[in-house]
C-alpha positions as CSV (number, residue, x, y, z in Angstrom):
1,X,-18.1,-29.7,-12.8
2,X,-19.2,-26.1,-13.7
3,X,-17.4,-27.7,-17.2
4,X,-20.5,-29.7,-17.3
5,X,-23.4,-27.4,-16.0
6,X,-22.2,-25.4,-18.7
7,X,-23.7,-28.1,-20.9
8,X,-26.7,-27.5,-22.4
9,X,-27.5,-30.8,-22.1
10,X,-27.1,-30.7,-18.2
11,X,-29.2,-27.4,-18.3
12,X,-32.2,-28.5,-20.0
13,X,-31.8,-32.0,-17.4
14,X,-31.5,-30.1,-14.4
15,X,-34.7,-27.2,-15.9
16,X,-36.9,-30.3,-16.8
17,X,-36.2,-31.8,-12.9
18,X,-36.5,-28.6,-11.5
19,X,-39.6,-27.7,-13.0
20,X,-41.2,-31.6,-12.6
21,X,-40.4,-31.6,-8.4
22,X,-41.7,-28.4,-8.4
23,X,-44.8,-29.9,-9.5
24,X,-44.9,-32.3,-7.4
25,X,-44.2,-30.6,-4.5
26,X,-47.3,-28.7,-5.1
27,X,-49.5,-31.0,-6.8
28,X,-48.3,-33.5,-3.6
29,X,-49.2,-30.6,-1.6
30,X,-52.5,-30.2,-2.6
31,X,-53.0,-34.0,-2.2
32,X,-52.1,-34.8,1.5
33,X,-53.9,-31.6,2.4
34,X,-56.9,-32.9,1.1
35,X,-56.9,-36.1,1.9
36,X,-56.5,-35.1,5.0
37,X,-59.7,-33.0,5.2
38,X,-61.8,-35.6,3.2
39,X,-60.6,-37.9,5.6
40,X,-61.4,-35.8,9.0
41,X,-64.9,-34.4,7.3
42,X,-65.9,-38.3,7.1
43,X,-65.2,-38.7,11.5
44,X,-66.5,-35.2,12.2
45,X,-69.6,-37.1,10.2
46,X,-69.5,-40.5,12.5
47,X,-68.9,-38.8,15.6
48,X,-72.0,-36.4,15.1
49,X,-74.2,-39.8,13.8
50,X,-72.3,-41.6,16.3
51,X,-73.7,-38.5,19.3
52,X,-77.0,-38.1,17.7
53,X,-77.8,-41.9,18.3
54,X,-77.6,-41.5,21.7
55,X,-79.4,-37.9,22.0
56,X,-82.3,-39.9,20.4
57,X,-82.5,-42.5,23.0
58,X,-82.4,-39.7,25.9
59,X,-84.9,-37.8,23.9
60,X,-87.4,-40.6,24.5
61,X,-85.7,-41.2,28.5
62,X,-83.7,-44.2,27.4
63,X,-82.5,-45.1,31.2
64,X,-78.9,-44.3,31.2
65,X,-77.9,-47.9,31.5
66,X,-79.6,-48.9,28.5
67,X,-77.4,-46.5,25.8
68,X,-75.8,-47.8,23.0
69,X,-73.0,-46.7,24.2
70,X,-70.2,-49.2,22.9
71,X,-71.3,-49.2,19.6
72,X,-68.1,-49.5,17.3
73,X,-65.8,-49.3,20.4
74,X,-66.3,-45.2,20.3
75,X,-66.0,-43.0,23.2
76,X,-69.2,-41.5,24.4
77,X,-70.4,-39.5,27.2
78,X,-73.0,-37.8,28.5
79,X,-73.0,-34.9,30.6
80,X,-75.2,-32.8,32.3
81,X,-76.3,-28.7,32.7
82,X,-73.5,-28.6,35.9
83,X,-70.4,-30.0,33.8
84,X,-71.3,-33.4,35.8
85,X,-71.1,-36.5,34.4
86,X,-73.7,-39.1,34.2
87,X,-73.3,-42.1,31.9
88,X,-69.7,-43.0,29.2
89,X,-69.0,-46.0,27.8
90,X,-67.2,-49.1,29.0
91,X,-63.8,-48.6,30.1
92,X,-63.7,-44.9,29.2
93,X,-61.4,-43.2,30.8
94,X,-60.4,-39.9,30.3
95,X,-61.5,-37.7,27.3
96,X,-59.8,-34.3,26.8
97,X,-59.4,-31.4,24.3
98,X,-62.7,-32.2,22.6
99,X,-65.5,-29.8,24.4
100,X,-65.6,-31.9,27.9
101,X,-66.0,-30.5,30.6
102,X,-62.7,-30.7,32.1
103,X,-60.8,-29.4,29.0
104,X,-63.0,-27.4,26.2
105,X,-62.5,-27.5,22.4
106,X,-62.2,-25.3,19.7
107,X,-66.2,-25.1,18.5
108,X,-66.0,-25.0,15.1
109,X,-69.1,-26.0,12.5
110,X,-69.7,-29.7,11.3
111,X,-70.6,-30.1,8.0
112,X,-74.6,-30.8,9.1
113,X,-74.3,-27.2,10.3
114,X,-76.7,-24.6,8.4
115,X,-76.6,-21.2,9.5
116,X,-79.3,-19.5,7.2
117,X,-81.6,-22.0,8.0
118,X,-84.6,-20.7,9.9
119,X,-85.3,-24.2,11.2
120,X,-82.2,-24.3,13.0
121,X,-83.1,-24.3,17.0
122,X,-80.1,-23.2,18.8
123,X,-79.8,-25.1,22.0
124,X,-81.2,-22.5,24.6
125,X,-84.7,-23.0,22.8
126,X,-84.8,-26.6,23.1
127,X,-87.7,-27.6,24.1
128,X,-88.4,-30.8,25.6
129,X,-87.9,-34.5,23.7
130,X,-85.4,-32.1,20.9
131,X,-82.3,-32.3,19.4
132,X,-79.7,-29.5,18.8
133,X,-79.8,-28.6,15.6
134,X,-75.6,-27.4,15.9
135,X,-72.8,-29.6,16.4
136,X,-69.4,-28.4,17.9
137,X,-66.9,-31.1,16.9
138,X,-63.7,-30.1,17.8
139,X,-59.8,-32.6,18.2
140,X,-58.6,-34.0,21.2
141,X,-57.9,-37.9,22.9
142,X,-59.0,-40.3,24.6
143,X,-58.0,-42.5,27.0
144,X,-59.8,-46.1,26.7
145,X,-58.6,-49.2,29.1
146,X,-55.3,-47.2,29.6
147,X,-54.3,-46.1,25.7
148,X,-54.5,-42.5,24.5
149,X,-55.5,-42.4,20.6
150,X,-56.7,-39.2,19.2
151,X,-60.2,-38.4,17.8
152,X,-63.0,-36.4,16.0
153,X,-65.2,-35.6,18.4
154,X,-68.6,-34.0,18.0
155,X,-70.7,-32.4,20.9
156,X,-75.1,-33.1,20.4
157,X,-77.5,-31.1,22.6
158,X,-80.1,-33.0,23.4
159,X,-83.9,-31.4,26.0
160,X,-85.1,-34.7,28.1
161,X,-88.4,-34.0,29.2
162,X,-87.3,-36.2,32.8
163,X,-83.4,-35.0,33.3
164,X,-82.9,-31.2,32.1
165,X,-80.7,-30.7,29.5
166,X,-78.2,-33.1,28.6
167,X,-74.7,-33.4,26.1
168,X,-73.5,-36.1,24.4
169,X,-69.9,-36.4,23.1
170,X,-69.2,-39.0,20.8
171,X,-65.5,-39.4,19.2
172,X,-64.5,-41.2,15.7
173,X,-61.5,-42.5,16.1
174,X,-58.4,-41.1,13.8
175,X,-56.2,-43.6,13.3
176,X,-57.1,-44.0,9.6
177,X,-56.8,-40.7,9.3
178,X,-53.3,-40.6,10.0
179,X,-52.6,-44.2,8.6
180,X,-53.6,-42.5,5.4
181,X,-51.4,-39.3,5.6
182,X,-48.9,-41.7,6.5
183,X,-48.1,-43.6,4.4
184,X,-49.3,-40.9,1.0
185,X,-46.4,-39.7,2.4
186,X,-44.5,-42.2,2.3
187,X,-45.3,-43.0,-1.1
188,X,-44.6,-39.7,-2.0
189,X,-41.0,-39.5,-0.3
190,X,-40.0,-42.7,-2.2
191,X,-42.1,-42.0,-5.4
192,X,-40.7,-38.8,-6.2
193,X,-37.0,-39.5,-6.0
194,X,-37.8,-41.9,-8.3
195,X,-39.7,-39.7,-10.5
196,X,-37.7,-37.1,-10.3
197,X,-34.3,-39.8,-11.4
198,X,-36.8,-41.1,-14.3
199,X,-37.3,-37.5,-15.8
200,X,-33.9,-36.1,-14.6
201,X,-32.4,-40.1,-17.1
202,X,-34.5,-39.6,-19.4
203,X,-34.5,-35.9,-20.4
204,X,-30.3,-36.7,-20.1
205,X,-31.2,-39.3,-22.4
206,X,-33.2,-37.7,-25.0
207,X,-31.1,-34.3,-25.6
208,X,-28.4,-36.0,-25.6
209,X,-29.2,-38.1,-28.9
210,X,-30.9,-34.8,-30.1
211,X,-27.3,-33.2,-29.7
212,X,-25.5,-36.1,-31.5
213,X,-25.6,-34.8,-34.2
214,X,-24.5,-31.1,-33.3
215,X,-21.4,-32.5,-31.7
216,X,-20.5,-34.4,-34.7
217,X,-20.7,-31.0,-37.1
218,X,-18.4,-29.2,-33.5
219,X,-16.0,-31.9,-34.3
220,X,-16.1,-31.6,-38.4
221,X,-15.7,-28.2,-38.0
222,X,-12.5,-28.3,-35.8
223,X,-10.9,-31.0,-38.4
224,X,-11.9,-28.0,-40.9
225,X,-10.2,-25.5,-38.7
226,X,-7.0,-27.9,-37.9
227,X,-6.9,-28.9,-41.7
228,X,-7.4,-25.9,-43.9
229,X,-9.0,-28.5,-45.8
230,X,-11.9,-26.1,-46.7
231,X,-13.2,-28.9,-49.5
232,X,-15.0,-31.4,-46.4
233,X,-18.5,-30.6,-45.0
234,X,-20.3,-31.3,-42.1
235,X,-22.7,-34.3,-41.4
236,X,-25.7,-33.5,-42.5
237,X,-28.8,-35.7,-39.9
238,X,-31.1,-37.4,-41.9
239,X,-34.5,-35.8,-39.7
240,X,-36.0,-32.6,-41.1
241,X,-35.4,-30.2,-37.5
242,X,-33.0,-27.1,-37.1
243,X,-30.0,-29.1,-36.5
244,X,-30.2,-30.3,-39.8
245,X,-31.4,-26.3,-41.5
246,X,-27.7,-25.0,-39.3
247,X,-25.8,-28.1,-40.8
248,X,-27.3,-27.0,-44.7
249,X,-26.1,-24.2,-43.5
250,X,-23.0,-24.7,-42.1
251,X,-22.1,-26.9,-45.6
252,X,-23.8,-23.8,-47.9
253,X,-21.3,-21.1,-45.7
254,X,-17.8,-23.2,-46.3
255,X,-18.7,-24.1,-49.4
256,X,-18.7,-19.8,-50.4
257,X,-15.5,-19.6,-48.2
258,X,-13.9,-22.1,-50.6
259,X,-15.4,-20.3,-53.2
260,X,-13.5,-17.2,-52.1
261,X,-10.7,-18.5,-50.9
262,X,-10.2,-20.4,-54.2
263,X,-10.9,-17.0,-56.0
264,X,-8.3,-15.5,-53.7
265,X,-5.7,-17.6,-54.5
266,X,-6.3,-17.7,-58.8
267,X,-6.6,-13.7,-57.8
268,X,-3.2,-13.6,-56.4
269,X,-1.7,-16.5,-59.1
270,X,-3.2,-14.1,-61.8
271,X,-2.0,-11.2,-60.2
272,X,1.8,-12.6,-59.6
273,X,1.8,-13.6,-63.1
274,X,0.4,-10.4,-64.9
275,X,2.4,-8.6,-62.7
276,X,6.1,-10.7,-63.3
277,X,5.6,-9.7,-66.6
278,X,5.9,-6.3,-66.9
279,X,8.4,-5.7,-64.2
280,X,10.8,-8.3,-65.8
281,X,10.4,-6.6,-69.0
282,X,11.3,-3.5,-67.1
283,X,14.3,-3.8,-65.8
284,X,15.4,-6.2,-68.8
285,X,15.6,-2.9,-70.5
286,X,16.8,-0.7,-67.5
287,X,19.6,-3.9,-67.0
288,X,20.5,-3.4,-70.6
289,X,20.5,1.0,-70.3
290,X,22.9,0.4,-67.5
291,X,25.6,-1.7,-69.8
292,X,25.4,0.4,-72.9
293,X,23.2,3.8,-72.6
294,X,23.3,3.9,-76.3
295,X,20.4,1.1,-76.2
296,X,18.0,2.3,-74.1
297,X,14.5,1.5,-74.5
298,X,12.7,4.7,-73.5
299,X,8.9,4.8,-76.0
300,X,8.8,0.7,-74.4
301,X,10.4,1.2,-71.1
302,X,7.8,3.4,-70.8
303,X,4.8,1.8,-72.2
304,X,5.6,-0.9,-69.5
305,X,6.1,1.9,-66.4
306,X,1.9,2.6,-68.0
307,X,1.0,-0.3,-68.6
308,X,2.4,-1.7,-64.6
309,X,-0.1,1.4,-62.9
310,X,-3.1,0.4,-64.8
311,X,-2.6,-3.0,-63.4
312,X,-1.7,-1.8,-59.6
313,X,-4.8,0.3,-60.0
314,X,-7.3,-2.7,-61.6
315,X,-5.9,-4.9,-59.0
316,X,-6.1,-2.4,-56.5
317,X,-9.5,-1.4,-57.3
318,X,-11.0,-5.0,-57.5
319,X,-9.3,-5.1,-53.4
320,X,-11.8,-2.7,-52.5
321,X,-14.9,-4.2,-54.4
322,X,-14.2,-7.3,-52.7
323,X,-13.8,-5.8,-48.9
324,X,-17.4,-4.4,-49.7
325,X,-16.7,-0.8,-50.4
326,X,-20.2,0.7,-51.3
327,X,-21.1,3.3,-53.9
328,X,-21.6,6.7,-53.0
329,X,-25.2,7.9,-53.0
330,X,-24.6,11.3,-55.5
331,X,-26.5,11.5,-58.3
332,X,-24.8,10.9,-61.2
333,X,-26.1,12.0,-65.3
334,X,-25.3,8.6,-67.4
335,X,-26.0,10.8,-70.8
336,X,-23.2,13.2,-70.3
337,X,-20.8,10.9,-68.3
338,X,-21.5,8.6,-71.6
339,X,-19.9,12.1,-73.3
340,X,-17.3,13.3,-71.1
341,X,-15.8,9.4,-71.6
342,X,-16.4,9.2,-76.0
343,X,-14.9,12.5,-75.8
344,X,-11.3,12.3,-77.8
345,X,-12.3,8.7,-79.2
346,X,-12.6,8.8,-82.6
347,X,-15.6,7.0,-84.9
348,X,-17.2,6.6,-80.8
349,X,-20.8,8.3,-80.9
350,X,-22.7,8.9,-78.4
351,X,-26.8,8.5,-78.7
352,X,-28.7,9.7,-75.5
353,X,-32.8,10.2,-74.6
354,X,-32.4,12.4,-71.5
355,X,-30.5,13.0,-68.5
356,X,-31.4,9.4,-67.6
357,X,-30.1,9.9,-63.8
358,X,-28.9,7.1,-61.5
359,X,-27.4,7.3,-57.9
360,X,-23.6,5.8,-57.4
361,X,-20.0,6.6,-57.6
362,X,-19.2,8.8,-60.4
363,X,-15.5,7.2,-60.8
364,X,-16.0,4.2,-60.2
365,X,-19.7,4.5,-62.7
366,X,-16.8,6.9,-65.6
367,X,-14.7,3.4,-65.0
368,X,-17.1,1.5,-66.5
369,X,-18.0,3.1,-69.1
370,X,-13.9,3.6,-70.1
371,X,-13.8,-0.2,-69.5
372,X,-16.2,-1.6,-72.5
373,X,-15.5,1.8,-74.4
374,X,-11.9,0.4,-74.1
375,X,-12.6,-3.2,-75.0
376,X,-15.2,-2.1,-77.4
377,X,-13.0,0.0,-79.7
378,X,-10.2,-2.9,-79.3
379,X,-12.9,-4.9,-81.4
380,X,-15.1,-2.8,-83.1
381,X,-13.3,-2.4,-86.8
382,X,-15.3,0.8,-88.3
383,X,-17.7,2.5,-85.4
384,X,-18.7,2.0,-81.4
385,X,-21.7,3.5,-80.5
386,X,-23.3,4.2,-77.1
387,X,-26.9,4.7,-76.0
388,X,-28.2,6.0,-72.7
389,X,-32.2,5.6,-72.1
390,X,-34.6,5.1,-69.9
391,X,-36.9,2.1,-69.3
392,X,-39.4,2.1,-66.7
393,X,-37.1,2.1,-63.7
394,X,-34.9,1.0,-65.2
395,X,-31.5,3.2,-66.4
396,X,-29.9,0.7,-69.7
397,X,-26.4,1.7,-71.5
398,X,-25.9,0.1,-74.4
399,X,-22.3,0.0,-75.9
400,X,-22.4,-1.9,-79.3
401,X,-19.6,-2.0,-81.8
402,X,-19.6,-3.9,-85.4
403,X,-16.7,-6.0,-84.6
404,X,-16.5,-10.0,-84.5
405,X,-19.2,-10.0,-81.4
406,X,-18.5,-12.8,-78.5
407,X,-20.0,-16.2,-79.2
408,X,-22.7,-17.1,-76.8
409,X,-19.9,-19.8,-75.4
410,X,-17.8,-17.7,-73.7
411,X,-20.3,-14.5,-73.2
412,X,-20.1,-15.5,-69.4
413,X,-16.4,-16.2,-69.6
414,X,-15.2,-13.1,-70.3
415,X,-16.6,-11.7,-67.1
416,X,-14.2,-13.4,-65.3
417,X,-10.8,-11.7,-63.9
418,X,-7.9,-12.1,-65.9
419,X,-9.9,-14.5,-68.5
420,X,-8.7,-13.4,-73.0
421,X,-10.4,-14.8,-75.3
422,X,-8.3,-16.0,-78.3
423,X,-8.7,-12.8,-80.0
424,X,-7.4,-10.9,-77.5
425,X,-4.2,-12.6,-76.4
426,X,-2.0,-10.5,-77.1
427,X,-1.0,-8.5,-73.9
428,X,-0.8,-5.1,-75.5
429,X,-3.8,-5.2,-77.5
430,X,-5.7,-7.2,-74.9
431,X,-4.6,-5.6,-71.7
432,X,-4.6,-7.8,-68.4
433,X,-8.3,-9.3,-68.7
434,X,-9.5,-7.0,-65.3
435,X,-11.0,-4.5,-67.7
436,X,-15.6,-6.2,-67.7
437,X,-14.4,-8.1,-64.2
438,X,-14.4,-4.5,-62.8
439,X,-17.1,-3.6,-65.2
440,X,-19.6,-6.0,-63.8
441,X,-18.6,-6.2,-60.2
442,X,-19.4,-2.7,-60.5
443,X,-22.7,-3.3,-62.1
444,X,-23.5,-5.2,-58.9
445,X,-22.1,-2.8,-56.2
446,X,-24.7,0.1,-58.1
447,X,-27.4,-2.9,-58.2
448,X,-27.2,-3.8,-61.0
449,X,-26.3,-6.1,-64.4
450,X,-24.0,-5.9,-66.8
451,X,-24.6,-8.8,-69.8
452,X,-23.5,-8.9,-73.7
453,X,-25.6,-9.8,-76.3
454,X,-25.9,-8.8,-80.1
455,X,-25.4,-5.7,-81.1
456,X,-27.6,-4.4,-84.5
457,X,-24.5,-4.4,-86.7
458,X,-23.4,-7.5,-86.3
459,X,-20.9,-6.7,-83.3
460,X,-21.2,-7.5,-79.2
461,X,-23.7,-5.0,-77.3
462,X,-23.1,-4.5,-73.7
463,X,-25.6,-3.5,-71.8
464,X,-25.5,-1.6,-68.4
465,X,-28.9,-1.6,-66.5
466,X,-28.4,0.3,-63.3
467,X,-32.4,1.3,-61.2
468,X,-33.0,5.0,-62.0
469,X,-32.9,7.9,-59.5
470,X,-35.8,9.6,-60.0
């Protein structure tokens, strides 16, 4: 049960039903109160009209026997100043709770009362033939021919020329008010639950339809997780809504994850392949030396060990970069760093325009320059030139050689890991194919770029662009 109530669909349905229920209760209460007030006001008006008609007859000295006391089957009685009954409707047995001499009502102004008028005549100021402007209304009951019902009564005073002060009590039945209120209440008690059921059903179905693509995305993601097949994609709904955007974003995430996993797989496979060669060579030399010490190739063993050490260092740096390692924000002068890396290299000339400072890791940026210089020396015929300059807010380091250059078709591929061009297939000469990949990754981590183009001397020109420090 809690599982179903915990779903988005159930919560949305419950919320909609609660909101509609509160609105219906408030509206129903307002309607019932308004209906009852209107019907009571109408009954009071009818009772007052009947009382004033009889009061008008009394004001013109109409005998009691000739009064219109049985019009419209409304109970009417007339009492004098001493509270004695002097006239009443036929078959009227008793009036209670309406201001009769026996039971006084709670006075309340009627709809025709006017407290601000200067012409209102109080009951004590009436002259012979005058009818009081103020009417006292109240609810009570009347027994007519043995039947007792609720009425709305109005009491009107009248000053007669011959019989003194009289008070006319006339009533209007409240059966219509009770019937209308009961009918409206019954309709609400029957209709409200039906309406709430319709709201719940519609909300449930609409929410189910809206969330159906989400369930499809969840099932497909569960299947992808179970199968570990990152080539699969979640279904994208045809509508242009939040669910469709969620599906597209999920597919983009899956594509990026697939690319990352595939890249890691290739990296592991290539790294294993690259490590296998120096390890196998070193093992072979050691096994031969163990059997025949006089055949030990010590320089070759040292060279394989150095190569293995460099490869391990490159792989470790790439792993740190892939893990999102951020460079330190130290201030680095590229001109001084370029001269430092070029020192001791034959045929390398540095041309700098100022210090050209940047913010980053001195060690990583030095590694970039070292890799670019190694690559340039490997392909240069005679000379390598390093230029350091500032272009607006960008620091630019160029490394140019006078070799054969890089074909346009390979100018992006050479930055991939473990990629060697045909001219650098030799493991001894071309390395493991990680130098340029590391250089571009470090440049990207520093917010810069690394590209290759044509050098003025006809070789390759590698340009490192970084945001310059102020």
